[in-house]
LOSE-65334 format. One record per residue (C-alpha): x, y, z. Coordinates in nm, 2 decimals, decimal comma. Example, Ala and Ser with C-alpha at 12.3 -4.5 7.8 and 13.67 -1.06 7.14 Angstrom:
% LOSE-65334
<rec u="1,23" v="-0,45" w="0,78"/>
<rec u="1,37" v="-0,11" w="0,71"/>
% end
This chain:
% LOSE-65334
<rec u="15,29" v="7,46" w="13,69"/>
<rec u="15,24" v="7,72" w="13,93"/>
<rec u="15,35" v="7,97" w="13,66"/>
<rec u="15,08" v="7,87" w="13,44"/>
<rec u="14,77" v="7,87" w="13,69"/>
<rec u="14,90" v="8,23" w="13,79"/>
<rec u="14,91" v="8,34" w="13,40"/>
<rec u="14,54" v="8,21" w="13,36"/>
<rec u="14,42" v="8,38" w="13,67"/>
<rec u="14,55" v="8,69" w="13,58"/>
<rec u="14,41" v="8,69" w="13,20"/>
<rec u="14,07" v="8,60" w="13,35"/>
<rec u="14,06" v="8,88" w="13,61"/>
<rec u="14,18" v="9,13" w="13,32"/>
<rec u="13,82" v="9,07" w="13,15"/>
<rec u="13,55" v="9,32" w="13,24"/>
<rec u="13,24" v="9,11" w="13,11"/>
<rec u="13,20" v="9,28" w="12,74"/>
<rec u="13,06" v="8,97" w="12,56"/>
<rec u="12,78" v="8,91" w="12,86"/>
<rec u="12,70" v="9,29" w="12,79"/>
<rec u="12,70" v="9,27" w="12,42"/>
<rec u="12,51" v="8,95" w="12,44"/>
<rec u="12,24" v="9,08" w="12,66"/>
<rec u="12,19" v="9,40" w="12,45"/>
<rec u="12,14" v="9,18" w="12,14"/>
<rec u="11,86" v="8,96" w="12,33"/>
<rec u="11,72" v="9,28" w="12,43"/>
<rec u="11,69" v="9,41" w="12,08"/>
<rec u="11,57" v="9,07" w="11,97"/>
<rec u="11,29" v="9,07" w="12,24"/>
<rec u="11,18" v="9,39" w="12,12"/>
<rec u="11,14" v="9,31" w="11,75"/>
<rec u="10,92" v="9,01" w="11,85"/>
<rec u="10,70" v="9,21" w="12,06"/>
<rec u="10,65" v="9,45" w="11,81"/>
<rec u="10,59" v="9,18" w="11,53"/>
<rec u="10,34" v="9,00" w="11,79"/>
<rec u="10,15" v="9,35" w="11,83"/>
<rec u="10,15" v="9,42" w="11,46"/>
<rec u="10,01" v="9,07" w="11,38"/>
<rec u="9,75" v="9,12" w="11,67"/>
<rec u="9,64" v="9,43" w="11,55"/>
<rec u="9,62" v="9,30" w="11,19"/>
<rec u="9,41" v="9,03" w="11,30"/>
<rec u="9,17" v="9,24" w="11,45"/>
<rec u="9,14" v="9,48" w="11,15"/>
<rec u="9,05" v="9,17" w="10,91"/>
<rec u="8,81" v="9,04" w="11,18"/>
<rec u="8,64" v="9,39" w="11,20"/>
<rec u="8,64" v="9,38" w="10,78"/>
<rec u="8,47" v="9,05" w="10,79"/>
<rec u="8,21" v="9,16" w="11,05"/>
<rec u="8,12" v="9,47" w="10,85"/>
<rec u="8,09" v="9,26" w="10,54"/>
<rec u="7,85" v="9,04" w="10,73"/>
<rec u="7,63" v="9,31" w="10,81"/>
<rec u="7,65" v="9,47" w="10,47"/>
<rec u="7,53" v="9,13" w="10,32"/>
<rec u="7,23" v="9,13" w="10,58"/>
<rec u="7,12" v="9,49" w="10,49"/>
<rec u="7,10" v="9,38" w="10,15"/>
<rec u="6,93" v="9,06" w="10,23"/>
<rec u="6,66" v="9,25" w="10,38"/>
<rec u="6,61" v="9,48" w="10,10"/>
<rec u="6,58" v="9,15" w="9,88"/>
<rec u="6,32" v="9,01" w="10,12"/>
<rec u="6,11" v="9,35" w="10,09"/>
<rec u="6,15" v="9,35" w="9,73"/>
<rec u="6,08" v="8,97" w="9,67"/>
<rec u="5,77" v="8,93" w="9,91"/>
<rec u="5,61" v="9,26" w="9,73"/>
<rec u="5,51" v="9,36" w="10,08"/>
<rec u="5,45" v="9,73" w="9,98"/>
<rec u="5,17" v="9,94" w="9,96"/>
<rec u="5,06" v="10,33" w="9,92"/>
<rec u="4,89" v="10,29" w="10,25"/>
<rec u="5,18" v="10,31" w="10,46"/>
<rec u="5,51" v="10,20" w="10,56"/>
<rec u="5,58" v="9,81" w="10,57"/>
<rec u="5,83" v="9,64" w="10,78"/>
<rec u="6,03" v="9,36" w="10,73"/>
<rec u="6,23" v="9,20" w="11,05"/>
<rec u="6,42" v="8,91" w="11,08"/>
<rec u="6,59" v="8,87" w="11,42"/>
<rec u="6,76" v="8,55" w="11,47"/>
<rec u="7,03" v="8,49" w="11,75"/>
<rec u="7,31" v="8,50" w="11,47"/>
<rec u="7,15" v="8,75" w="11,20"/>
<rec u="6,95" v="9,05" w="11,30"/>
<rec u="6,82" v="9,28" w="10,98"/>
<rec u="6,52" v="9,49" w="10,91"/>
<rec u="6,39" v="9,67" w="10,63"/>
<rec u="6,11" v="9,96" w="10,58"/>
<rec u="5,94" v="10,02" w="10,27"/>
<rec u="5,77" v="10,33" w="10,21"/>
<rec u="5,55" v="10,50" w="9,96"/>
<rec u="5,74" v="10,85" w="9,86"/>
<rec u="5,39" v="10,98" w="9,75"/>
<rec u="5,53" v="11,04" w="9,41"/>
<rec u="5,37" v="10,91" w="9,09"/>
<rec u="5,56" v="10,99" w="8,76"/>
<rec u="5,39" v="10,95" w="8,42"/>
<rec u="5,57" v="10,70" w="8,20"/>
<rec u="5,61" v="10,86" w="7,84"/>
<rec u="5,44" v="10,64" w="7,55"/>
<rec u="5,26" v="10,44" w="7,80"/>
<rec u="4,89" v="10,50" w="7,77"/>
<rec u="4,57" v="10,29" w="7,77"/>
<rec u="4,43" v="10,19" w="7,44"/>
<rec u="4,05" v="10,24" w="7,45"/>
<rec u="3,99" v="9,88" w="7,36"/>
<rec u="4,13" v="9,76" w="7,71"/>
<rec u="3,82" v="9,88" w="7,88"/>
<rec u="4,03" v="10,03" w="8,16"/>
<rec u="4,08" v="10,43" w="8,21"/>
<rec u="4,37" v="10,61" w="8,33"/>
<rec u="4,74" v="10,64" w="8,22"/>
<rec u="5,03" v="10,43" w="8,33"/>
<rec u="5,23" v="10,59" w="8,61"/>
<rec u="5,56" v="10,48" w="8,82"/>
<rec u="5,45" v="10,43" w="9,19"/>
<rec u="5,78" v="10,54" w="9,39"/>
<rec u="5,88" v="10,37" w="9,67"/>
<rec u="6,19" v="10,35" w="9,92"/>
<rec u="6,34" v="10,07" w="10,10"/>
<rec u="6,56" v="10,17" w="10,40"/>
<rec u="6,73" v="9,85" w="10,57"/>
<rec u="6,98" v="9,78" w="10,83"/>
<rec u="7,18" v="9,49" w="10,92"/>
<rec u="7,40" v="9,38" w="11,25"/>
<rec u="7,62" v="9,11" w="11,20"/>
<rec u="7,84" v="8,95" w="11,48"/>
<rec u="8,01" v="9,18" w="11,76"/>
<rec u="7,76" v="9,47" w="11,67"/>
<rec u="7,89" v="9,57" w="11,35"/>
<rec u="7,63" v="9,75" w="11,15"/>
<rec u="7,54" v="9,85" w="10,80"/>
<rec u="7,26" v="10,06" w="10,68"/>
<rec u="7,13" v="10,09" w="10,30"/>
<rec u="6,88" v="10,30" w="10,12"/>
<rec u="6,74" v="10,18" w="9,78"/>
<rec u="6,45" v="10,35" w="9,57"/>
<rec u="6,25" v="10,15" w="9,31"/>
<rec u="5,92" v="10,22" w="9,14"/>
<rec u="5,63" v="9,98" w="9,02"/>
<rec u="5,42" v="10,03" w="8,72"/>
<rec u="5,06" v="10,06" w="8,74"/>
<rec u="4,74" v="10,26" w="8,64"/>
<rec u="4,66" v="10,60" w="8,78"/>
<rec u="4,41" v="10,60" w="9,03"/>
% end
């Protein structure tokens, strides 16, 4: 029996830990791959969140233009402001008369109406800005005209 124990001790003493080193290197490689995957997923989530916030700001700016046009709160006398400030949604629109009137071809008054003057297009411009969550901002400019009689 002594011979068997001596042989086992001798075989073990010749091992130099190669399996341990290979196992540790593989564990290190898997750890690096896992950390890299987590960083990539975190960055993609942040990018998707930023796009969503920008879309919210875009929709708020569009909504400010819709409010300005829908309320018909514009005049040639000066700029008109539409401001909606809440805790969650901020948007503002400024509608300005552009000092431009253009004649509308083929649109003239008939003598029977009793109103003089020709039909013109009064040109306006609405500038709007929206601020969504996390300070994402978006700005828009939209021009429009209103038909009316020249003064």
